[in-house]
C-alpha angles and dihedrals in degrees: 000000000000140000126208121230143154091213094271108036131045136209114249130182110245105248090204099049121042113224093020128110135208136185122252133181092212115093088199091064094046112121121236121233137184116246092259094046092050094049091048091055092047091052097042120128099199112124093219093063101023088117089073090069089077091061129084136212125262124190106241094213102043101026089227120144115243110226103228124163104205091192090062112075098190119120103222110156094000093123100034127120111330090008092059117124133202108232115221101229092188089081089068092050091048093051093045090051092049092048090050090052092049093048089050093057117113088223095205117205125224093268093054091048091050089052091052090048091053092052092047092049090054090050092049091052091049095052092044088056093045093051091047091050093053094047092050092046090049095047115114091003124122105196122178119271097262091052092047090051091052093047091048090052092053092046093048092050092051093048092050090052090048090050091052091050092051091049092050091048089055090054093048090050090054092049092050092050089047090059097044094044096038097232124190119246089254091054091049091052092050094048093047090051090050091049093061114106116250121219112284117256118210119244100193139034090260092072092059090042093056093042089054092049091051089055 
């Protein structure tokens, strides 16, 4: 640890204002700093604490003055011996992975998204018609159990496909707005997450009744 002094005065953290510094003539009240913190203060350009630039570093344990030229911004010896650091190499792997993912994006433009939307709209219309046809054909009919099971299976499959189309259309809508409104990647992620359907909540007693019957 180090203290900062000009030989007579010392740098002390202001106890009344966090992040502020004052001068003191008492070495007992001098604040202790790490090597990096002390160098940062000596090289600061803030007018409020520019006075610290006239001070120098003293090793708290040995009392030796640390020769530091604040006008030289090189980093010789900064990471030697006790000042050595262990670099976290995983940050490089994380960034490389993210860059690979970004490069691999299709990056559709507005015209391609409009084309997708047109195809999805046609599919939605088709499944809406198919579901309506089955319900009208089934109305007022009392088919045997094995026929009802088969019809229910067809209807369920169509409704799941319709649901997936609607979900995808929501995503396409977000991507189109992202282009026209020039969203950041963070904003796009948030809006895509918000566009995902949440589990359905029943509005009548029949929802709970069917859920119970399905076990």
